[in-house]
Biopython code that builds the backbone (N, CA, C, O; Angstrom):
import numpy as np
from Bio.PDB.StructureBuilder import StructureBuilder

atoms = [
    (1, "UNK", "N", (0.754, -1.352, -0.279)),
    (1, "UNK", "CA", (0.234, 0.243, 0.034)),
    (1, "UNK", "C", (1.172, 1.303, -0.019)),
    (1, "UNK", "O", (2.272, 1.556, 0.473)),
    (2, "UNK", "N", (0.206, 1.935, -0.930)),
    (2, "UNK", "CA", (1.608, 3.339, -0.671)),
    (2, "UNK", "C", (1.288, 4.058, 0.370)),
    (2, "UNK", "O", (0.478, 3.676, 1.215)),
    (3, "UNK", "N", (1.865, 5.113, 0.402)),
    (3, "UNK", "CA", (2.320, 5.976, 1.645)),
    (3, "UNK", "C", (0.382, 7.097, 1.120)),
    (3, "UNK", "O", (-0.632, 7.293, 1.790)),
    (4, "UNK", "N", (0.654, 7.389, 0.107)),
    (4, "UNK", "CA", (-0.581, 8.626, -0.269)),
    (4, "UNK", "C", (-1.888, 7.838, 0.169)),
    (4, "UNK", "O", (-2.728, 8.595, 0.655)),
    (5, "UNK", "N", (-2.381, 6.099, 0.102)),
    (5, "UNK", "CA", (-3.085, 5.253, 0.040)),
    (5, "UNK", "C", (-3.389, 5.442, 1.639)),
    (5, "UNK", "O", (-4.425, 5.966, 2.048)),
    (6, "UNK", "N", (-2.157, 4.852, 2.646)),
    (6, "UNK", "CA", (-2.105, 5.087, 3.436)),
    (6, "UNK", "C", (-2.681, 6.246, 4.742)),
    (6, "UNK", "O", (-3.568, 6.161, 5.591)),
    (7, "UNK", "N", (-1.817, 7.164, 4.436)),
    (7, "UNK", "CA", (-2.892, 8.364, 4.761)),
    (7, "UNK", "C", (-4.089, 8.929, 5.048)),
    (7, "UNK", "O", (-4.685, 9.387, 6.023)),
    (8, "UNK", "N", (-4.322, 8.674, 3.394)),
    (8, "UNK", "CA", (-5.929, 9.261, 3.371)),
    (8, "UNK", "C", (-7.125, 8.042, 3.867)),
    (8, "UNK", "O", (-8.306, 8.340, 3.683)),
    (9, "UNK", "N", (-6.747, 6.475, 4.586)),
    (9, "UNK", "CA", (-7.109, 5.574, 4.949)),
    (9, "UNK", "C", (-7.326, 6.188, 6.553)),
    (9, "UNK", "O", (-8.379, 5.982, 7.157)),
    (10, "UNK", "N", (-6.283, 6.900, 7.105)),
    (10, "UNK", "CA", (-6.106, 6.826, 8.322)),
    (10, "UNK", "C", (-7.079, 8.116, 8.337)),
    (10, "UNK", "O", (-7.922, 8.246, 9.224)),
    (11, "UNK", "N", (-6.921, 9.018, 7.348)),
    (11, "UNK", "CA", (-7.895, 10.588, 7.836)),
    (11, "UNK", "C", (-9.164, 9.903, 7.523)),
    (11, "UNK", "O", (-10.013, 10.304, 8.319)),
    (12, "UNK", "N", (-9.648, 9.042, 6.701)),
    (12, "UNK", "CA", (-11.029, 8.670, 6.715)),
    (12, "UNK", "C", (-11.440, 7.845, 8.033)),
    (12, "UNK", "O", (-12.570, 7.951, 8.510)),
    (13, "UNK", "N", (-10.635, 7.170, 8.488)),
    (13, "UNK", "CA", (-11.283, 6.542, 10.076)),
    (13, "UNK", "C", (-10.857, 7.533, 10.932)),
    (13, "UNK", "O", (-11.141, 7.268, 12.100)),
    (14, "UNK", "N", (-10.181, 8.755, 10.753)),
    (14, "UNK", "CA", (-10.108, 9.599, 12.496)),
    (14, "UNK", "C", (-11.858, 10.566, 12.302)),
    (14, "UNK", "O", (-12.647, 10.906, 13.183)),
    (15, "UNK", "N", (-11.948, 10.801, 10.429)),
    (15, "UNK", "CA", (-13.057, 11.597, 11.101)),
    (15, "UNK", "C", (-14.062, 10.936, 10.725)),
    (15, "UNK", "O", (-15.005, 11.684, 10.986)),
    (16, "UNK", "N", (-14.617, 9.660, 10.110)),
    (16, "UNK", "CA", (-15.777, 8.884, 9.670)),
    (16, "UNK", "C", (-16.011, 8.779, 11.418)),
    (16, "UNK", "O", (-16.858, 9.376, 12.083)),
    (17, "UNK", "N", (-14.956, 7.810, 11.892)),
    (17, "UNK", "CA", (-15.487, 6.960, 13.002)),
    (17, "UNK", "C", (-15.077, 7.804, 14.519)),
    (17, "UNK", "O", (-15.957, 8.119, 15.321)),
    (18, "UNK", "N", (-13.792, 8.063, 14.717)),
    (18, "UNK", "CA", (-13.280, 8.651, 15.696)),
    (18, "UNK", "C", (-13.767, 9.731, 15.999)),
    (18, "UNK", "O", (-14.221, 9.919, 17.128)),
    (19, "UNK", "N", (-13.772, 10.599, 15.120)),
    (19, "UNK", "CA", (-14.297, 11.969, 15.453)),
    (19, "UNK", "C", (-16.000, 12.391, 15.519)),
    (19, "UNK", "O", (-16.487, 13.267, 16.233)),
    (20, "UNK", "N", (-16.571, 11.689, 14.766)),
    (20, "UNK", "CA", (-17.727, 11.423, 14.354)),
    (20, "UNK", "C", (-18.756, 11.171, 16.036)),
    (20, "UNK", "O", (-19.647, 11.870, 16.518)),
    (21, "UNK", "N", (-18.091, 9.828, 16.553)),
    (21, "UNK", "CA", (-18.693, 10.028, 17.999)),
    (21, "UNK", "C", (-18.448, 10.964, 19.060)),
    (21, "UNK", "O", (-19.285, 11.280, 19.906)),
    (22, "UNK", "N", (-17.053, 11.477, 18.971)),
    (22, "UNK", "CA", (-17.113, 12.602, 20.026)),
    (22, "UNK", "C", (-18.355, 13.382, 20.024)),
    (22, "UNK", "O", (-18.395, 13.600, 21.235)),
    (23, "UNK", "N", (-19.403, 13.966, 19.554)),
    (23, "UNK", "CA", (-20.259, 14.947, 19.790)),
    (23, "UNK", "C", (-21.355, 13.981, 20.690)),
    (23, "UNK", "O", (-22.044, 14.686, 21.427)),
    (24, "UNK", "N", (-21.600, 12.815, 20.767)),
    (24, "UNK", "CA", (-22.363, 12.366, 21.463)),
    (24, "UNK", "C", (-21.475, 12.172, 23.580)),
    (24, "UNK", "O", (-22.113, 12.178, 24.633)),
    (25, "UNK", "N", (-20.432, 12.079, 23.456)),
    (25, "UNK", "CA", (-19.830, 12.091, 24.516)),
    (25, "UNK", "C", (-19.822, 13.252, 25.250)),
    (25, "UNK", "O", (-18.907, 13.470, 26.044)),
    (26, "UNK", "N", (-20.863, 14.139, 25.057)),
    (26, "UNK", "CA", (-20.793, 15.306, 26.307)),
    (26, "UNK", "C", (-19.511, 16.221, 27.215)),
    (26, "UNK", "O", (-18.763, 16.953, 26.567)),
    (27, "UNK", "N", (-19.424, 16.155, 28.042)),
    (27, "UNK", "CA", (-18.611, 16.760, 29.087)),
    (27, "UNK", "C", (-17.913, 16.028, 28.992)),
    (27, "UNK", "O", (-16.957, 16.505, 29.603)),
    (28, "UNK", "N", (-17.557, 14.879, 28.556)),
    (28, "UNK", "CA", (-15.752, 14.276, 28.777)),
    (28, "UNK", "C", (-14.429, 14.605, 28.765)),
    (28, "UNK", "O", (-13.954, 15.094, 27.740)),
    (29, "UNK", "N", (-13.902, 14.461, 29.518)),
    (29, "UNK", "CA", (-12.540, 14.668, 28.931)),
    (29, "UNK", "C", (-11.886, 13.854, 27.909)),
    (29, "UNK", "O", (-12.307, 12.697, 27.889)),
    (30, "UNK", "N", (-10.889, 14.155, 26.971)),
    (30, "UNK", "CA", (-10.586, 13.152, 25.916)),
    (30, "UNK", "C", (-8.925, 13.025, 26.086)),
    (30, "UNK", "O", (-8.066, 13.882, 26.297)),
    (31, "UNK", "N", (-8.848, 11.459, 25.885)),
    (31, "UNK", "CA", (-7.330, 11.368, 26.092)),
    (31, "UNK", "C", (-6.823, 11.044, 24.539)),
    (31, "UNK", "O", (-7.326, 9.970, 24.209)),
    (32, "UNK", "N", (-6.063, 11.557, 23.548)),
    (32, "UNK", "CA", (-5.820, 11.485, 22.584)),
    (32, "UNK", "C", (-4.234, 10.795, 22.367)),
    (32, "UNK", "O", (-3.382, 11.124, 23.192)),
    (33, "UNK", "N", (-3.871, 9.899, 21.321)),
    (33, "UNK", "CA", (-3.019, 9.416, 21.134)),
    (33, "UNK", "C", (-2.314, 9.891, 20.059)),
    (33, "UNK", "O", (-3.109, 10.226, 19.181)),
    (34, "UNK", "N", (-0.461, 10.177, 19.538)),
    (34, "UNK", "CA", (-0.239, 10.221, 18.813)),
    (34, "UNK", "C", (0.929, 9.157, 18.708)),
    (34, "UNK", "O", (1.635, 9.031, 19.708)),
    (35, "UNK", "N", (1.188, 8.416, 17.650)),
    (35, "UNK", "CA", (1.880, 7.551, 17.696)),
    (35, "UNK", "C", (3.338, 8.021, 16.500)),
    (35, "UNK", "O", (3.069, 8.393, 15.357)),
    (36, "UNK", "N", (4.572, 7.939, 16.909)),
    (36, "UNK", "CA", (5.491, 8.218, 15.722)),
    (36, "UNK", "C", (6.007, 6.992, 15.529)),
    (36, "UNK", "O", (5.487, 5.923, 15.851)),
    (37, "UNK", "N", (7.292, 7.207, 14.869)),
    (37, "UNK", "CA", (7.838, 5.958, 14.643)),
    (37, "UNK", "C", (8.460, 5.279, 15.626)),
    (37, "UNK", "O", (8.128, 4.094, 15.650)),
    (38, "UNK", "N", (9.514, 5.711, 16.729)),
    (38, "UNK", "CA", (9.843, 5.784, 17.724)),
    (38, "UNK", "C", (9.649, 6.404, 18.986)),
    (38, "UNK", "O", (10.528, 6.362, 19.847)),
    (39, "UNK", "N", (8.377, 7.072, 19.189)),
    (39, "UNK", "CA", (7.787, 7.553, 20.527)),
    (39, "UNK", "C", (6.461, 7.354, 20.319)),
    (39, "UNK", "O", (6.110, 7.035, 19.184)),
    (40, "UNK", "N", (5.335, 7.524, 21.512)),
    (40, "UNK", "CA", (4.189, 7.668, 21.598)),
    (40, "UNK", "C", (3.935, 8.616, 22.603)),
    (40, "UNK", "O", (4.541, 8.691, 23.672)),
    (41, "UNK", "N", (2.910, 9.422, 22.177)),
    (41, "UNK", "CA", (2.594, 10.875, 22.934)),
    (41, "UNK", "C", (0.699, 10.695, 23.124)),
    (41, "UNK", "O", (-0.262, 10.518, 22.376)),
    (42, "UNK", "N", (0.975, 10.887, 24.741)),
    (42, "UNK", "CA", (-0.669, 10.575, 24.993)),
    (42, "UNK", "C", (-0.747, 12.065, 25.827)),
    (42, "UNK", "O", (0.152, 12.634, 26.446)),
    (43, "UNK", "N", (-1.932, 12.412, 25.642)),
    (43, "UNK", "CA", (-2.148, 13.909, 26.662)),
    (43, "UNK", "C", (-3.937, 14.222, 26.700)),
    (43, "UNK", "O", (-4.691, 14.186, 25.727)),
    (44, "UNK", "N", (-4.268, 14.500, 28.011)),
    (44, "UNK", "CA", (-6.046, 14.442, 28.466)),
    (44, "UNK", "C", (-5.984, 16.061, 28.078)),
    (44, "UNK", "O", (-5.155, 16.918, 28.385)),
    (45, "UNK", "N", (-7.615, 16.155, 27.001)),
    (45, "UNK", "CA", (-7.714, 17.485, 26.546)),
    (45, "UNK", "C", (-9.167, 18.010, 26.977)),
    (45, "UNK", "O", (-10.172, 17.299, 26.976)),
    (46, "UNK", "N", (-9.137, 19.077, 27.268)),
    (46, "UNK", "CA", (-10.758, 19.224, 27.946)),
    (46, "UNK", "C", (-11.066, 20.216, 26.497)),
    (46, "UNK", "O", (-10.588, 21.300, 26.163)),
    (47, "UNK", "N", (-11.915, 19.460, 25.938)),
    (47, "UNK", "CA", (-12.566, 20.297, 24.290)),
    (47, "UNK", "C", (-13.531, 21.675, 24.347)),
    (47, "UNK", "O", (-13.774, 22.514, 23.479)),
    (48, "UNK", "N", (-14.075, 21.514, 26.060)),
    (48, "UNK", "CA", (-14.674, 22.800, 26.088)),
    (48, "UNK", "C", (-13.873, 24.069, 26.114)),
    (48, "UNK", "O", (-14.111, 25.158, 25.591)),
    (49, "UNK", "N", (-12.699, 23.597, 26.972)),
    (49, "UNK", "CA", (-12.268, 24.922, 27.185)),
    (49, "UNK", "C", (-10.844, 25.297, 26.325)),
    (49, "UNK", "O", (-10.164, 26.321, 26.388)),
    (50, "UNK", "N", (-10.664, 24.103, 25.517)),
    (50, "UNK", "CA", (-9.729, 23.838, 24.895)),
    (50, "UNK", "C", (-8.013, 24.073, 24.681)),
    (50, "UNK", "O", (-7.362, 24.698, 23.844)),
    (51, "UNK", "N", (-7.692, 23.350, 25.722)),
    (51, "UNK", "CA", (-6.121, 23.111, 26.276)),
    (51, "UNK", "C", (-6.373, 21.832, 27.186)),
    (51, "UNK", "O", (-7.271, 21.339, 27.868)),
    (52, "UNK", "N", (-4.920, 21.551, 26.764)),
    (52, "UNK", "CA", (-4.469, 20.258, 27.639)),
    (52, "UNK", "C", (-4.085, 20.312, 29.064)),
    (52, "UNK", "O", (-3.097, 20.953, 29.425)),
    (53, "UNK", "N", (-4.924, 19.582, 29.979)),
    (53, "UNK", "CA", (-5.146, 19.504, 31.330)),
    (53, "UNK", "C", (-3.490, 18.106, 31.559)),
    (53, "UNK", "O", (-2.844, 18.332, 32.582)),
    (54, "UNK", "N", (-3.077, 17.149, 30.879)),
    (54, "UNK", "CA", (-2.162, 16.612, 31.190)),
    (54, "UNK", "C", (-1.245, 15.951, 29.856)),
    (54, "UNK", "O", (-1.846, 15.893, 28.783)),
    (55, "UNK", "N", (-0.090, 15.552, 29.892)),
    (55, "UNK", "CA", (0.341, 14.760, 29.030)),
    (55, "UNK", "C", (1.710, 14.142, 29.371)),
    (55, "UNK", "O", (2.508, 14.676, 30.141)),
    (56, "UNK", "N", (1.912, 13.002, 28.753)),
    (56, "UNK", "CA", (2.763, 12.310, 28.969)),
    (56, "UNK", "C", (3.496, 11.684, 27.523)),
    (56, "UNK", "O", (2.880, 11.359, 26.509)),
    (57, "UNK", "N", (4.987, 11.614, 27.732)),
    (57, "UNK", "CA", (5.327, 10.328, 26.080)),
    (57, "UNK", "C", (6.604, 9.798, 26.575)),
    (57, "UNK", "O", (7.360, 10.062, 27.511)),
    (58, "UNK", "N", (6.573, 9.055, 25.724)),
    (58, "UNK", "CA", (8.143, 8.249, 25.655)),
    (58, "UNK", "C", (9.491, 9.083, 25.967)),
    (58, "UNK", "O", (10.432, 8.769, 26.697)),
    (59, "UNK", "N", (9.283, 10.302, 25.147)),
    (59, "UNK", "CA", (10.573, 11.113, 25.110)),
    (59, "UNK", "C", (11.008, 12.000, 26.142)),
    (59, "UNK", "O", (11.926, 12.820, 26.142)),
    (60, "UNK", "N", (9.898, 11.578, 27.316)),
    (60, "UNK", "CA", (9.942, 12.924, 28.439)),
    (60, "UNK", "C", (10.464, 11.765, 29.508)),
    (60, "UNK", "O", (11.443, 11.847, 30.250)),
    (61, "UNK", "N", (9.579, 10.719, 29.380)),
    (61, "UNK", "CA", (10.049, 9.128, 30.088)),
    (61, "UNK", "C", (11.398, 8.908, 29.866)),
    (61, "UNK", "O", (11.486, 7.897, 29.170)),
    (62, "UNK", "N", (13.114, 9.620, 30.262)),
    (62, "UNK", "CA", (13.892, 8.772, 29.514)),
    (62, "UNK", "C", (14.655, 7.548, 29.838)),
    (62, "UNK", "O", (15.662, 7.127, 29.269)),
    (63, "UNK", "N", (13.914, 6.960, 31.003)),
    (63, "UNK", "CA", (14.695, 5.722, 31.519)),
    (63, "UNK", "C", (14.053, 4.855, 31.228)),
    (63, "UNK", "O", (14.708, 3.815, 31.281)),
    (64, "UNK", "N", (12.623, 4.642, 30.796)),
    (64, "UNK", "CA", (12.397, 3.660, 30.284)),
    (64, "UNK", "C", (12.909, 2.532, 29.284)),
    (64, "UNK", "O", (13.311, 2.830, 28.159)),
    (65, "UNK", "N", (12.878, 1.443, 29.672)),
    (65, "UNK", "CA", (13.816, 0.126, 28.734)),
    (65, "UNK", "C", (12.489, -0.671, 28.332)),
    (65, "UNK", "O", (11.384, -0.491, 28.845)),
    (66, "UNK", "N", (12.792, -1.567, 27.340)),
    (66, "UNK", "CA", (11.791, -2.699, 26.414)),
    (66, "UNK", "C", (11.595, -2.136, 25.405)),
    (66, "UNK", "O", (12.007, -1.084, 24.915)),
    (67, "UNK", "N", (10.678, -3.191, 24.991)),
    (67, "UNK", "CA", (10.485, -3.238, 23.601)),
    (67, "UNK", "C", (8.897, -1.791, 23.645)),
    (67, "UNK", "O", (8.261, -1.545, 24.669)),
    (68, "UNK", "N", (8.639, -1.080, 22.215)),
    (68, "UNK", "CA", (7.811, -0.263, 21.810)),
    (68, "UNK", "C", (6.605, -0.516, 22.394)),
    (68, "UNK", "O", (6.034, 0.453, 22.895)),
    (69, "UNK", "N", (6.009, -1.728, 22.459)),
    (69, "UNK", "CA", (4.779, -2.310, 23.386)),
    (69, "UNK", "C", (5.025, -1.761, 24.599)),
    (69, "UNK", "O", (4.269, -0.820, 24.841)),
    (70, "UNK", "N", (6.036, -2.082, 25.694)),
    (70, "UNK", "CA", (5.945, -2.107, 27.132)),
    (70, "UNK", "C", (6.385, -0.915, 27.577)),
    (70, "UNK", "O", (6.312, -0.546, 28.749)),
    (71, "UNK", "N", (7.128, 0.090, 26.119)),
    (71, "UNK", "CA", (7.384, 1.479, 26.830)),
    (71, "UNK", "C", (5.988, 2.096, 26.403)),
    (71, "UNK", "O", (5.571, 2.966, 27.168)),
    (72, "UNK", "N", (5.210, 1.794, 25.325)),
    (72, "UNK", "CA", (3.690, 2.290, 25.537)),
    (72, "UNK", "C", (2.866, 2.066, 27.093)),
    (72, "UNK", "O", (2.303, 2.991, 27.678)),
    (73, "UNK", "N", (2.929, 0.698, 27.587)),
    (73, "UNK", "CA", (2.426, 0.803, 28.480)),
    (73, "UNK", "C", (2.725, 1.754, 29.286)),
    (73, "UNK", "O", (1.988, 2.640, 29.720)),
    (74, "UNK", "N", (4.322, 1.476, 29.576)),
    (74, "UNK", "CA", (4.731, 2.482, 30.729)),
    (74, "UNK", "C", (4.301, 3.739, 30.704)),
    (74, "UNK", "O", (4.077, 4.138, 31.847)),
    (75, "UNK", "N", (4.070, 4.611, 29.794)),
    (75, "UNK", "CA", (3.751, 5.440, 29.163)),
    (75, "UNK", "C", (2.220, 6.042, 29.717)),
    (75, "UNK", "O", (2.087, 7.150, 30.237)),
    (76, "UNK", "N", (1.044, 5.001, 29.472)),
    (76, "UNK", "CA", (-0.119, 4.604, 30.045)),
    (76, "UNK", "C", (0.023, 4.585, 31.550)),
    (76, "UNK", "O", (-0.689, 5.273, 32.281)),
    (77, "UNK", "N", (0.796, 3.922, 31.906)),
    (77, "UNK", "CA", (0.759, 4.272, 33.720)),
    (77, "UNK", "C", (0.764, 5.501, 33.967)),
    (77, "UNK", "O", (-0.072, 5.866, 34.794)),
    (78, "UNK", "N", (1.663, 6.547, 33.372)),
    (78, "UNK", "CA", (2.398, 7.716, 34.140)),
    (78, "UNK", "C", (0.849, 8.528, 34.004)),
    (78, "UNK", "O", (0.142, 9.160, 34.789)),
    (79, "UNK", "N", (0.770, 8.186, 32.757)),
    (79, "UNK", "CA", (-0.471, 9.427, 32.464)),
    (79, "UNK", "C", (-1.722, 8.919, 33.329)),
    (79, "UNK", "O", (-2.349, 9.720, 34.022)),
    (80, "UNK", "N", (-2.002, 7.808, 33.276)),
    (80, "UNK", "CA", (-3.242, 7.352, 34.253)),
    (80, "UNK", "C", (-3.069, 7.631, 35.967)),
    (80, "UNK", "O", (-4.066, 7.861, 36.653)),
    (81, "UNK", "N", (-1.935, 7.589, 36.450)),
    (81, "UNK", "CA", (-1.670, 7.953, 37.498)),
    (81, "UNK", "C", (-1.444, 9.421, 37.931)),
    (81, "UNK", "O", (-1.681, 9.998, 38.992)),
    (82, "UNK", "N", (-0.952, 9.799, 36.859)),
    (82, "UNK", "CA", (-1.392, 11.616, 36.624)),
    (82, "UNK", "C", (-2.725, 12.312, 36.813)),
    (82, "UNK", "O", (-2.962, 13.371, 37.395)),
    (83, "UNK", "N", (-3.486, 11.530, 36.228)),
    (83, "UNK", "CA", (-5.045, 11.544, 35.636)),
    (83, "UNK", "C", (-6.200, 11.243, 36.951)),
    (83, "UNK", "O", (-7.346, 11.656, 37.126)),
    (84, "UNK", "N", (-5.021, 10.030, 38.023)),
    (84, "UNK", "CA", (-6.215, 9.579, 39.031)),
    (84, "UNK", "C", (-5.795, 10.610, 39.731)),
    (84, "UNK", "O", (-6.573, 10.666, 40.684)),
    (85, "UNK", "N", (-4.878, 11.624, 39.842)),
    (85, "UNK", "CA", (-3.884, 12.173, 41.475)),
    (85, "UNK", "C", (-4.839, 13.278, 40.635)),
    (85, "UNK", "O", (-5.512, 13.696, 41.577)),
    (86, "UNK", "N", (-5.197, 13.825, 39.755)),
    (86, "UNK", "CA", (-5.999, 15.448, 39.438)),
    (86, "UNK", "C", (-7.155, 15.183, 39.615)),
    (86, "UNK", "O", (-7.904, 16.140, 39.808)),
    (87, "UNK", "N", (-7.712, 13.854, 39.618)),
    (87, "UNK", "CA", (-9.064, 13.345, 40.123)),
    (87, "UNK", "C", (-10.051, 13.643, 38.314)),
    (87, "UNK", "O", (-10.977, 14.452, 38.347)),
    (88, "UNK", "N", (-9.782, 13.067, 37.187)),
    (88, "UNK", "CA", (-9.579, 13.435, 36.024)),
    (88, "UNK", "C", (-10.663, 11.732, 35.642)),
    (88, "UNK", "O", (-10.167, 10.782, 35.037)),
    (89, "UNK", "N", (-11.840, 11.743, 36.067)),
    (89, "UNK", "CA", (-12.110, 10.354, 35.679)),
    (89, "UNK", "C", (-13.238, 9.952, 34.494)),
    (89, "UNK", "O", (-13.698, 8.919, 34.008)),
    (90, "UNK", "N", (-13.389, 11.300, 34.343)),
    (90, "UNK", "CA", (-14.665, 11.534, 33.253)),
    (90, "UNK", "C", (-13.940, 11.596, 31.408)),
    (90, "UNK", "O", (-13.875, 12.413, 30.490)),
    (91, "UNK", "N", (-13.521, 10.182, 31.686)),
    (91, "UNK", "CA", (-12.401, 10.402, 29.957)),
    (91, "UNK", "C", (-13.020, 9.238, 28.702)),
    (91, "UNK", "O", (-13.649, 8.185, 28.595)),
    (92, "UNK", "N", (-12.508, 10.017, 28.108)),
    (92, "UNK", "CA", (-12.597, 8.712, 26.466)),
    (92, "UNK", "C", (-11.757, 8.798, 25.814)),
    (92, "UNK", "O", (-11.344, 9.934, 25.584)),
    (93, "UNK", "N", (-11.071, 7.614, 25.181)),
    (93, "UNK", "CA", (-10.257, 7.299, 24.624)),
    (93, "UNK", "C", (-10.404, 7.483, 22.877)),
    (93, "UNK", "O", (-10.996, 6.667, 22.171)),
    (94, "UNK", "N", (-9.709, 8.773, 22.350)),
    (94, "UNK", "CA", (-10.056, 8.989, 21.287)),
    (94, "UNK", "C", (-8.173, 8.456, 20.383)),
    (94, "UNK", "O", (-7.163, 9.152, 20.490)),
    (95, "UNK", "N", (-8.245, 7.200, 19.647)),
    (95, "UNK", "CA", (-7.209, 6.604, 19.135)),
    (95, "UNK", "C", (-6.731, 7.359, 18.504)),
    (95, "UNK", "O", (-5.529, 7.490, 18.735)),
    (96, "UNK", "N", (-7.341, 8.299, 17.353)),
    (96, "UNK", "CA", (-6.879, 9.006, 16.911)),
    (96, "UNK", "C", (-6.226, 8.530, 15.480)),
    (96, "UNK", "O", (-5.121, 8.752, 14.983)),
    (97, "UNK", "N", (-7.509, 7.688, 14.965)),
    (97, "UNK", "CA", (-7.087, 7.188, 13.163)),
    (97, "UNK", "C", (-6.581, 5.651, 13.318)),
    (97, "UNK", "O", (-6.894, 4.691, 12.615)),
    (98, "UNK", "N", (-5.722, 5.692, 14.425)),
    (98, "UNK", "CA", (-4.763, 4.415, 14.539)),
    (98, "UNK", "C", (-5.478, 3.458, 15.298)),
    (98, "UNK", "O", (-6.168, 3.650, 16.299)),
    (99, "UNK", "N", (-5.141, 2.033, 14.490)),
    (99, "UNK", "CA", (-5.734, 0.514, 14.836)),
    (99, "UNK", "C", (-5.845, 0.554, 16.213)),
    (99, "UNK", "O", (-5.002, 1.202, 16.834)),
    (100, "UNK", "N", (-6.857, -0.101, 16.891)),
    (100, "UNK", "CA", (-6.816, -0.341, 18.224)),
    (100, "UNK", "C", (-5.803, -1.533, 18.375)),
    (100, "UNK", "O", (-6.345, -2.581, 18.728)),
    (101, "UNK", "N", (-4.785, -1.577, 18.230)),
    (101, "UNK", "CA", (-3.610, -2.823, 18.011)),
    (101, "UNK", "C", (-1.896, -2.472, 18.757)),
    (101, "UNK", "O", (-1.342, -1.378, 18.654)),
    (102, "UNK", "N", (-1.422, -3.445, 19.339)),
    (102, "UNK", "CA", (-0.292, -2.949, 19.349)),
    (102, "UNK", "C", (0.305, -1.708, 20.366)),
    (102, "UNK", "O", (0.143, -1.832, 21.580)),
    (103, "UNK", "N", (0.938, -0.619, 19.866)),
    (103, "UNK", "CA", (1.366, 0.082, 20.948)),
    (103, "UNK", "C", (0.415, 0.803, 21.455)),
    (103, "UNK", "O", (0.655, 1.293, 22.559)),
    (104, "UNK", "N", (-1.454, 1.197, 20.577)),
    (104, "UNK", "CA", (-2.030, 1.829, 20.669)),
    (104, "UNK", "C", (-2.788, 1.353, 21.976)),
    (104, "UNK", "O", (-3.093, 2.098, 22.908)),
    (105, "UNK", "N", (-3.090, -0.256, 21.883)),
    (105, "UNK", "CA", (-3.693, -1.240, 22.840)),
    (105, "UNK", "C", (-2.548, -1.005, 23.947)),
    (105, "UNK", "O", (-2.929, -0.370, 24.930)),
    (106, "UNK", "N", (-1.251, -1.404, 23.938)),
    (106, "UNK", "CA", (-0.640, -1.606, 24.945)),
    (106, "UNK", "C", (-0.907, -0.196, 25.936)),
    (106, "UNK", "O", (-0.960, -0.486, 27.131)),
    (107, "UNK", "N", (-1.059, 1.073, 25.670)),
    (107, "UNK", "CA", (-1.522, 2.444, 25.990)),
    (107, "UNK", "C", (-2.157, 2.616, 26.790)),
    (107, "UNK", "O", (-1.945, 3.050, 27.922)),
    (108, "UNK", "N", (-3.493, 2.119, 26.025)),
    (108, "UNK", "CA", (-5.119, 1.828, 26.784)),
    (108, "UNK", "C", (-4.848, 1.096, 27.758)),
    (108, "UNK", "O", (-5.075, 1.697, 28.809)),
    (109, "UNK", "N", (-4.306, -0.355, 27.973)),
    (109, "UNK", "CA", (-3.965, -1.331, 28.809)),
    (109, "UNK", "C", (-3.479, -0.757, 30.117)),
    (109, "UNK", "O", (-3.961, -0.948, 31.233)),
    (110, "UNK", "N", (-2.571, -0.113, 29.825)),
    (110, "UNK", "CA", (-1.782, 1.040, 30.639)),
    (110, "UNK", "C", (-2.774, 1.869, 31.441)),
    (110, "UNK", "O", (-2.969, 1.657, 32.638)),
    (111, "UNK", "N", (-3.501, 2.982, 30.630)),
    (111, "UNK", "CA", (-3.778, 3.703, 31.716)),
    (111, "UNK", "C", (-5.519, 2.672, 32.037)),
    (111, "UNK", "O", (-6.583, 3.293, 32.034)),
    (112, "UNK", "N", (-5.500, 1.867, 32.163)),
    (112, "UNK", "CA", (-7.264, 1.605, 32.807)),
    (112, "UNK", "C", (-6.173, 1.006, 33.833)),
    (112, "UNK", "O", (-6.616, 1.443, 34.896)),
    (113, "UNK", "N", (-4.897, 0.197, 34.194)),
    (113, "UNK", "CA", (-4.052, -0.513, 35.172)),
    (113, "UNK", "C", (-4.305, 0.785, 36.058)),
    (113, "UNK", "O", (-4.853, 0.758, 37.159)),
    (114, "UNK", "N", (-3.777, 2.045, 35.352)),
    (114, "UNK", "CA", (-3.824, 2.924, 36.065)),
    (114, "UNK", "C", (-4.840, 3.427, 37.144)),
    (114, "UNK", "O", (-4.683, 4.159, 38.121)),
    (115, "UNK", "N", (-5.980, 2.759, 36.616)),
    (115, "UNK", "CA", (-7.551, 3.412, 37.474)),
    (115, "UNK", "C", (-9.002, 4.069, 37.111)),
    (115, "UNK", "O", (-10.045, 4.403, 37.673)),
    (116, "UNK", "N", (-8.140, 4.029, 35.239)),
    (116, "UNK", "CA", (-9.055, 4.898, 34.626)),
    (116, "UNK", "C", (-10.183, 4.130, 34.235)),
    (116, "UNK", "O", (-10.120, 2.904, 34.325)),
    (117, "UNK", "N", (-11.193, 4.680, 33.818)),
    (117, "UNK", "CA", (-12.211, 3.728, 32.969)),
    (117, "UNK", "C", (-12.300, 4.387, 31.695)),
    (117, "UNK", "O", (-11.848, 5.532, 31.706)),
    (118, "UNK", "N", (-12.733, 4.000, 30.661)),
    (118, "UNK", "CA", (-13.044, 4.390, 29.390)),
    (118, "UNK", "C", (-13.903, 3.833, 28.427)),
    (118, "UNK", "O", (-14.027, 4.370, 27.326)),
]
sb = StructureBuilder()
sb.init_structure("model")
sb.init_model(0)
sb.init_chain("A")
sb.init_seg("    ")
for serial, (resi, resn, name, xyz) in enumerate(atoms, 1):
    if name == "N":
        sb.init_residue(resn, " ", resi, " ")
    sb.init_atom(name, np.array(xyz, "f"), 0.0, 1.0, " ", f" {name:<3s}", serial, name[0])
structure = sb.get_structure()
């Protein structure tokens, strides 16, 4: 599959599936995911006010070792602990057009282990 087709497919998944359901979620905070080739980033966003409340990434947590999936799970654990300490319990997971598989799934599992429900 060419690069252009992959980008168009991801954009279609993002707009049609992921973000269209956002309107029905009301006043919940959103956990967004960005996955690059080497790192994974996650942040908690308040869409009503338009700013980021908390964030965590594999680039910031420099002492992490292991495979990319293990690092993604640790990022999820750290962000989950931060969210629980700030009482952000009303959240939903926005995978950003990425398939719920591999590193994205590991990040979500880490968030759940830290105590978040979505």
